[in-house]
GUMISE-60631 format. One record per residue (C-alpha): residue number from 1; x, y, z. Coordinates in Angstrom, 1 decimal, padded with zeros to 4 digits, always signed. Example, Ala and Ser with C-alpha at 12.3 -4.5 7.8 and 13.67 -1.06 7.14 Angstrom:
(1 (+012.3 -004.5 +007.8))
(2 (+013.7 -001.1 +007.1))
//
This chain:
(1 (+136.8 +028.8 -016.3))
(2 (+133.1 +028.8 -015.5))
(3 (+132.3 +029.7 -019.2))
(4 (+134.2 +026.6 -020.1))
(5 (+132.2 +024.5 -018.0))
(6 (+129.0 +026.0 -019.4))
(7 (+129.8 +025.4 -023.0))
(8 (+130.9 +021.8 -022.4))
(9 (+127.9 +021.2 -020.9))
(10 (+125.6 +022.7 -023.3))
(11 (+127.8 +020.8 -026.3))
(12 (+127.0 +017.4 -024.2))
(13 (+123.3 +017.8 -024.1))
(14 (+122.9 +018.8 -027.6))
(15 (+124.6 +015.6 -029.0))
(16 (+122.8 +013.7 -026.4))
(17 (+119.5 +015.2 -027.9))
(18 (+120.7 +014.6 -031.6))
(19 (+121.9 +011.1 -031.0))
(20 (+118.2 +010.1 -029.3))
(21 (+116.5 +011.7 -032.3))
(22 (+118.7 +009.8 -034.8))
(23 (+118.0 +006.6 -033.0))
(24 (+114.2 +007.1 -033.1))
(25 (+114.5 +007.9 -037.0))
(26 (+116.5 +004.9 -037.7))
(27 (+114.8 +002.2 -035.4))
(28 (+114.1 -001.1 -037.5))
(29 (+110.7 -002.1 -038.3))
(30 (+109.0 -004.8 -036.2))
(31 (+110.5 -008.1 -037.0))
(32 (+106.9 -010.1 -036.9))
(33 (+104.1 -008.8 -039.5))
(34 (+101.0 -007.8 -037.7))
(35 (+098.4 -010.7 -037.6))
(36 (+095.3 -009.2 -039.2))
(37 (+093.3 -011.9 -037.4))
(38 (+094.1 -010.4 -034.0))
(39 (+093.0 -007.0 -035.1))
(40 (+089.8 -006.0 -033.4))
(41 (+087.2 -004.9 -036.0))
(42 (+084.3 -002.7 -035.0))
(43 (+081.0 -004.0 -035.9))
(44 (+079.0 -001.7 -038.2))
(45 (+076.3 +000.3 -036.6))
(46 (+073.2 +000.5 -038.5))
(47 (+071.1 +003.4 -037.9))
(48 (+067.4 +002.5 -038.0))
(49 (+065.1 +005.0 -039.2))
(50 (+062.1 +005.1 -037.0))
(51 (+058.8 +005.1 -038.7))
(52 (+056.8 +006.4 -035.5))
(53 (+056.5 +009.9 -034.5))
(54 (+055.8 +009.8 -030.9))
(55 (+054.4 +013.4 -030.8))
(56 (+051.6 +012.7 -033.6))
(57 (+048.0 +012.5 -032.6))
(58 (+046.6 +011.3 -035.6))
(59 (+047.4 +008.4 -037.8))
(60 (+048.8 +010.3 -040.6))
(61 (+051.2 +012.2 -038.0))
(62 (+052.4 +009.1 -036.1))
(63 (+053.5 +007.2 -038.8))
(64 (+055.9 +008.0 -041.6))
(65 (+056.2 +006.3 -045.0))
(66 (+059.4 +004.5 -045.8))
(67 (+062.1 +006.3 -048.0))
(68 (+061.0 +006.1 -051.8))
(69 (+057.3 +005.9 -050.9))
(70 (+054.4 +008.5 -050.8))
(71 (+051.4 +008.2 -049.0))
(72 (+048.1 +008.0 -051.1))
(73 (+046.5 +011.4 -051.1))
(74 (+042.8 +011.4 -050.3))
(75 (+040.2 +013.7 -050.5))
(76 (+038.8 +015.6 -047.6))
(77 (+035.5 +014.3 -046.8))
(78 (+035.7 +010.9 -047.7))
(79 (+036.1 +007.7 -045.7))
(80 (+039.8 +007.2 -046.6))
(81 (+040.8 +010.6 -045.6))
(82 (+038.7 +010.0 -042.2))
(83 (+040.9 +006.8 -041.7))
(84 (+044.1 +008.4 -042.4))
(85 (+043.5 +011.0 -039.8))
(86 (+042.0 +008.9 -037.0))
(87 (+042.6 +010.3 -033.7))
(88 (+045.1 +008.4 -031.7))
(89 (+045.7 +008.3 -027.9))
(90 (+049.4 +009.3 -026.7))
(91 (+052.3 +007.1 -027.9))
(92 (+052.7 +004.2 -025.2))
(93 (+049.1 +003.9 -024.4))
(94 (+047.9 +000.3 -023.9))
(95 (+045.0 -001.2 -025.5))
(96 (+042.4 -001.9 -022.9))
(97 (+040.1 -004.5 -022.6))
(98 (+036.3 -003.8 -021.6))
(99 (+037.1 -004.8 -018.1))
(100 (+040.0 -002.2 -018.0))
(101 (+042.9 -004.9 -018.3))
(102 (+045.6 -003.8 -020.4))
(103 (+046.6 -005.9 -023.4))
(104 (+050.3 -006.6 -024.2))
(105 (+051.5 -004.5 -027.1))
(106 (+053.2 -007.1 -029.2))
(107 (+050.3 -007.0 -031.7))
(108 (+050.0 -003.2 -032.4))
(109 (+051.9 +000.1 -032.4))
(110 (+049.1 +002.8 -031.4))
(111 (+045.5 +002.9 -030.2))
(112 (+042.5 +004.8 -031.7))
(113 (+041.1 +007.4 -029.3))
(114 (+037.5 +005.9 -029.1))
(115 (+035.5 +005.4 -025.9))
(116 (+035.1 +001.6 -025.5))
(117 (+032.8 +001.2 -022.9))
(118 (+032.3 -001.5 -020.1))
(119 (+030.5 -004.1 -022.0))
(120 (+031.9 -007.1 -024.0))
(121 (+030.3 -005.9 -027.5))
(122 (+033.0 -004.2 -029.6))
(123 (+034.7 -007.1 -030.9))
(124 (+036.5 -007.6 -034.5))
(125 (+033.8 -007.0 -036.8))
(126 (+032.1 -004.5 -034.5))
(127 (+035.4 -002.3 -034.7))
(128 (+035.2 -002.2 -038.5))
(129 (+031.4 -001.2 -038.5))
(130 (+032.1 +001.6 -035.9))
(131 (+034.7 +003.2 -037.8))
(132 (+032.5 +003.1 -040.9))
(133 (+029.4 +004.4 -038.9))
(134 (+031.4 +006.9 -036.7))
(135 (+032.6 +008.3 -040.4))
(136 (+029.1 +008.3 -041.6))
(137 (+027.6 +010.1 -038.6))
(138 (+030.7 +012.7 -038.2))
(139 (+030.1 +013.8 -041.9))
(140 (+026.5 +014.3 -041.9))
(141 (+025.6 +010.8 -043.6))
(142 (+024.0 +009.2 -040.5))
(143 (+021.0 +008.4 -042.7))
(144 (+023.5 +006.0 -044.7))
(145 (+024.2 +004.0 -041.4))
(146 (+022.7 +000.6 -041.6))
(147 (+023.8 -003.1 -040.9))
(148 (+022.3 -006.3 -041.1))
(149 (+021.9 -008.5 -038.0))
(150 (+022.7 -012.3 -038.3))
(151 (+019.1 -013.1 -038.7))
(152 (+018.9 -010.8 -041.7))
(153 (+017.0 -007.9 -040.2))
(154 (+018.4 -004.5 -041.3))
(155 (+019.0 -002.3 -038.6))
(156 (+019.1 +001.1 -039.8))
(157 (+020.0 +004.1 -037.9))
(158 (+017.7 +006.6 -039.7))
(159 (+014.7 +004.6 -038.1))
(160 (+016.0 +004.2 -034.8))
(161 (+016.7 +008.1 -034.7))
(162 (+013.0 +008.5 -035.1))
(163 (+012.1 +007.1 -031.6))
(164 (+012.1 +003.5 -032.4))
(165 (+014.1 +000.7 -030.7))
(166 (+014.7 -003.0 -031.9))
(167 (+013.1 -005.9 -030.0))
(168 (+014.8 -009.5 -030.4))
(169 (+012.7 -012.6 -029.4))
(170 (+014.5 -015.6 -030.4))
(171 (+014.9 -015.2 -034.4))
(172 (+012.1 -012.6 -034.5))
(173 (+013.3 -009.0 -034.8))
(174 (+011.1 -006.1 -035.0))
(175 (+011.0 -002.3 -034.3))
(176 (+009.2 -000.9 -031.4))
(177 (+008.7 +002.5 -029.9))
(178 (+011.4 +003.9 -027.9))
(179 (+011.1 +007.7 -027.0))
(180 (+014.7 +007.8 -025.6))
(181 (+016.3 +007.4 -029.1))
(182 (+016.9 +010.0 -031.4))
(183 (+019.7 +011.5 -033.6))
(184 (+021.9 +012.6 -030.7))
(185 (+025.5 +011.0 -030.4))
(186 (+024.6 +009.2 -027.1))
(187 (+021.6 +007.6 -028.8))
(188 (+023.9 +006.7 -031.7))
(189 (+026.2 +004.8 -029.3))
(190 (+023.4 +002.9 -027.9))
(191 (+022.3 +001.9 -031.4))
(192 (+025.9 +000.7 -032.1))
(193 (+025.7 -001.6 -028.9))
(194 (+022.6 -003.1 -030.1))
(195 (+024.2 -003.7 -033.9))
(196 (+027.4 -005.2 -032.0))
(197 (+025.1 -007.6 -030.0))
(198 (+023.4 -008.9 -033.2))
(199 (+025.8 -008.5 -036.1))
(200 (+029.2 -010.0 -036.7))
(201 (+031.8 -011.3 -039.1))
(202 (+029.2 -013.6 -040.9))
(203 (+026.7 -011.1 -041.4))
(204 (+029.3 -008.2 -042.2))
(205 (+031.0 -010.3 -045.0))
(206 (+027.7 -010.9 -046.5))
(207 (+027.2 -007.1 -046.8))
(208 (+030.5 -006.5 -048.4))
(209 (+031.7 -007.1 -052.0))
(210 (+034.9 -009.4 -052.7))
(211 (+037.7 -007.8 -054.8))
(212 (+041.1 -008.5 -055.9))
(213 (+044.0 -007.4 -053.8))
(214 (+045.3 -005.3 -056.9))
(215 (+042.2 -003.2 -056.4))
(216 (+042.7 -002.5 -052.7))
(217 (+041.8 +000.9 -051.4))
(218 (+041.8 +002.7 -047.9))
(219 (+038.6 +001.6 -046.1))
(220 (+038.6 -001.9 -047.6))
(221 (+038.3 -004.8 -045.2))
(222 (+040.0 -008.1 -044.7))
(223 (+037.3 -010.7 -043.6))
(224 (+036.5 -014.1 -042.6))
(225 (+033.1 -014.8 -041.7))
(226 (+032.5 -017.6 -039.2))
(227 (+031.8 -018.4 -035.5))
(228 (+034.4 -017.1 -034.7))
(229 (+035.9 -015.2 -037.7))
(230 (+037.8 -012.1 -038.1))
(231 (+038.1 -008.8 -039.7))
(232 (+040.4 -005.9 -040.0))
(233 (+040.1 -002.7 -042.0))
(234 (+042.8 -001.1 -044.3))
(235 (+043.4 +002.5 -042.8))
(236 (+046.1 +004.2 -044.9))
(237 (+048.4 +003.1 -047.9))
(238 (+051.4 +004.4 -049.7))
(239 (+053.1 +003.4 -052.9))
(240 (+056.7 +003.7 -054.5))
(241 (+056.4 +005.6 -057.8))
(242 (+059.8 +004.0 -059.2))
(243 (+059.0 +000.4 -058.4))
(244 (+055.3 +000.3 -058.2))
(245 (+055.4 -001.3 -054.8))
(246 (+052.4 -000.5 -052.6))
(247 (+052.1 -000.7 -048.8))
(248 (+049.1 -000.7 -046.6))
(249 (+048.2 -000.3 -042.8))
(250 (+045.5 -002.2 -040.7))
(251 (+043.5 -001.8 -037.7))
(252 (+041.4 -004.3 -035.6))
(253 (+039.4 -004.6 -032.4))
(254 (+039.4 -008.4 -031.2))
(255 (+038.3 -010.6 -028.8))
(256 (+037.2 -010.0 -026.0))
(257 (+036.0 -006.4 -026.7))
(258 (+039.1 -004.2 -026.8))
(259 (+040.1 -000.8 -028.1))
(260 (+040.8 -000.2 -031.9))
(261 (+044.2 -000.7 -032.4))
(262 (+046.8 +000.0 -035.5))
(263 (+048.6 -003.3 -036.2))
(264 (+052.2 -003.9 -036.3))
(265 (+053.5 -005.7 -039.5))
(266 (+055.4 -009.1 -038.8))
(267 (+057.3 -008.3 -042.0))
(268 (+060.7 -006.5 -041.8))
(269 (+061.7 -003.4 -043.4))
(270 (+065.4 -003.3 -043.7))
(271 (+066.7 -000.3 -041.7))
(272 (+063.6 +000.6 -040.0))
(273 (+062.0 +000.0 -036.7))
(274 (+058.4 +000.5 -035.6))
(275 (+056.9 -000.7 -038.7))
(276 (+053.1 -000.6 -039.4))
(277 (+053.3 -001.3 -043.2))
(278 (+052.5 -004.4 -044.9))
(279 (+053.5 -005.1 -048.7))
(280 (+050.5 -005.8 -051.1))
(281 (+050.5 -009.0 -052.9))
(282 (+048.2 -011.4 -054.4))
(283 (+048.2 -013.8 -051.4))
(284 (+046.7 -013.6 -048.2))
(285 (+048.0 -011.6 -045.3))
(286 (+049.4 -012.6 -041.9))
(287 (+048.7 -010.4 -038.8))
(288 (+050.1 -010.7 -035.3))
(289 (+046.5 -012.6 -034.4))
(290 (+045.0 -014.1 -037.6))
(291 (+045.9 -015.0 -041.1))
(292 (+043.7 -014.4 -043.8))
(293 (+043.5 -016.3 -047.1))
(294 (+044.2 -014.8 -050.7))
(295 (+040.4 -014.0 -051.5))
(296 (+039.6 -012.2 -048.1))
(297 (+039.5 -008.7 -049.2))
(298 (+036.2 -007.1 -049.4))
(299 (+034.8 -003.5 -050.2))
(300 (+031.8 -001.7 -049.1))
//
């Protein structure tokens, strides 16, 4: 009798399972179609490629070129190579004014690792002249360091380094004895301070030669001479072999005196962030703090 009960119970359970399974397999489809408008669509996530390498200590290490582009190759010992390998302060460092105050980073991506000093001297044209002079001094060409004052006076470091100083009396400028001046780096920096005080965009523009944008090379300068004017320098370039497109990077100092900085590009490169690259064209160039006309590019 016990065995019969067991068989019956087992047979009942099997039937129940079978019926349940069949019910699931033969269940009718939904009577109402799915409204596609009510389906939540996930937004497409675009992965932005970061053109900045925070660990890079030089300009070429800090900034990548966009896909499809190649950085212009430069020869070691040239001004172009020097600019491509400018030393940079750690990523996130703020530009400082001569009084120590920090500048908002809306205009720049990085800060060149040069000492600024505490005087309101190294402004826009001064930053350009400093880069040129630092290169010449570092590469054994100190005798080539020379800039004109607004008055027309030619201030060459080779004379300064022989124990001469510069006396300015109104519009009269002359060399005078100064035994403190020699060819040391400290003396070189004193020389530059005098140049900053008496040269500007007006005198620098007169020294440089206008060129077409198509002939741009690293080291060329966008400049508008005036009171005030502005000057920025091309510190790197890249090109796309497939399309022929050229890109360039810019550095500036500004008013009041402040660190030399690598500028942000207002133009967007789709799919990229932290873009320092400007696209070369025949027109002018709009930077975060100044717009230059189409005839503003000059060379040394």
